[in-house]
C-alpha positions in Angstrom: -21.0 -27.5 -106.9 -17.8 -27.3 -104.9 -15.3 -24.6 -105.5 -11.8 -25.6 -104.5 -8.8 -23.2 -104.5 -5.2 -24.2 -104.4 -4.3 -24.1 -100.8 -0.7 -23.2 -101.5 -1.8 -19.9 -103.1 -1.6 -16.8 -101.0 -4.9 -15.5 -99.9 -5.6 -11.8 -99.9 -5.5 -10.2 -96.4 -8.4 -7.9 -97.2 -11.6 -10.0 -97.0 -13.3 -7.5 -99.2 -11.1 -8.4 -102.2 -12.6 -10.3 -105.0 -11.3 -13.8 -105.3 -9.5 -14.7 -108.6 -8.9 -18.4 -108.4 -10.1 -20.3 -111.6 -11.7 -23.7 -110.9 -11.6 -26.8 -113.1 -14.8 -25.9 -115.1 -13.2 -22.6 -116.3 -15.3 -20.4 -114.0 -14.0 -18.0 -111.4 -15.7 -17.5 -108.1 -16.1 -13.9 -107.0 -17.2 -12.6 -103.6 -18.4 -9.3 -102.2 -18.0 -9.6 -98.5 -17.1 -8.1 -95.2 -18.5 -6.4 -92.1 -19.7 -2.8 -92.5 -21.2 -0.3 -90.1 -24.3 1.5 -91.3 -26.9 4.1 -90.3 -30.4 3.7 -91.8 -32.2 6.3 -93.9 -35.5 4.5 -94.1 -36.6 1.1 -95.3 -37.7 2.7 -98.6 -34.3 4.4 -99.2 -31.6 1.9 -99.8 -28.0 3.3 -100.0 -24.7 1.7 -101.1 -23.1 -0.1 -98.2 -19.5 0.5 -99.2 -17.7 1.2 -102.6 -15.9 -2.2 -102.2 -19.3 -3.8 -102.7 -19.5 -2.9 -106.4 -18.7 -5.5 -109.1 -18.6 -4.9 -112.8 -18.9 -8.0 -115.0 -15.9 -8.0 -117.4 -16.5 -7.5 -121.1 -16.9 -10.9 -122.7 -17.8 -12.7 -119.5 -21.1 -13.8 -118.0 -21.6 -13.7 -114.2 -24.3 -15.4 -112.0 -25.1 -14.6 -108.4 -25.3 -18.0 -106.6 -25.8 -17.2 -102.9 -26.2 -14.5 -100.3 -25.3 -14.7 -96.5 -25.9 -11.8 -94.2 -25.9 -10.9 -90.6 -27.4 -7.9 -88.8 -26.2 -6.6 -85.4 -29.0 -4.0 -85.0 -32.2 -4.3 -82.9 -34.4 -3.7 -86.0 -34.9 -5.6 -89.2 -32.8 -4.4 -92.2 -32.8 -5.3 -95.9 -29.8 -5.8 -98.1 -30.6 -5.0 -101.7 -28.7 -6.3 -104.7 -28.8 -3.7 -107.4 -28.2 -4.4 -111.1 -27.3 -1.4 -113.2 -28.9 1.1 -110.7 -32.1 -0.9 -110.1 -33.1 -3.3 -107.3 -32.7 -7.0 -108.5 -33.0 -9.0 -105.2 -34.1 -8.2 -101.6 -32.6 -10.0 -98.6 -34.4 -9.0 -95.4 -32.4 -9.8 -92.2 -34.2 -10.0 -88.9 -33.1 -8.0 -85.9 -29.9 -9.5 -84.4 -30.3 -12.2 -87.1 -28.7 -13.9 -90.0 -29.8 -15.4 -93.3 -28.4 -17.6 -96.0 -30.1 -17.7 -99.4 -29.1 -20.2 -102.1 -30.3 -18.5 -105.3 -32.1 -21.2 -107.3 -33.3 -18.7 -110.0 -30.1 -17.3 -111.5 -29.7 -14.9 -114.4 -26.8 -14.6 -116.8 -25.4 -11.1 -116.3 -23.6 -9.9 -119.3 -20.4 -7.9 -119.6 -20.5 -4.3 -118.2 -23.4 -5.1 -115.9 -22.9 -3.3 -112.6 -23.8 -5.1 -109.3 -23.9 -3.3 -105.9 -25.0 -4.2 -102.4 -27.2 -1.5 -100.8 -28.8 -1.4 -97.3 -32.3 -0.3 -96.3 -32.8 0.2 -92.6 -35.2 2.3 -90.5 -34.1 5.9 -90.1 -31.6 6.3 -87.2 -31.0 2.6 -87.0 -27.3 1.8 -86.5 -25.4 -1.4 -86.5 -23.0 -3.6 -88.4 -24.1 -5.7 -91.4 -22.0 -8.7 -92.4 -22.4 -9.6 -96.1 -21.2 -12.4 -98.3 -22.4 -12.5 -101.9 -21.1 -15.4 -104.0 -20.9 -14.9 -107.8 -19.6 -17.3 -110.5 -17.9 -15.6 -113.5 -17.8 -17.6 -116.7 
């Protein structure tokens, strides 16, 4: 499924901004993305990466997460955790100094007012930068 945007439209300068370009099938792609510094609290203690990585499904809409890309600058494995309404929904482990791309083949319809957040779980004291790109389709 290709998502094409009007190339004449101005693009937001802040790469953490949600996209708002409607595509021909009536859906709207949304993205939670950007590079973020982190310090780990333990692999069993995920914490919100950044306030900008929170998305609330609009009332009357349905949203589906369709892919995740991530990169890890640290020397230890980390895990990015997609939370749904305060509970872990998907785990994306990223190797030390590694990257990952996960096409989500099993997708769920997330109804209006569902809250999605990207959290990070990393060993205590582990520091680095995580780059995240979560692709969503809002219908």
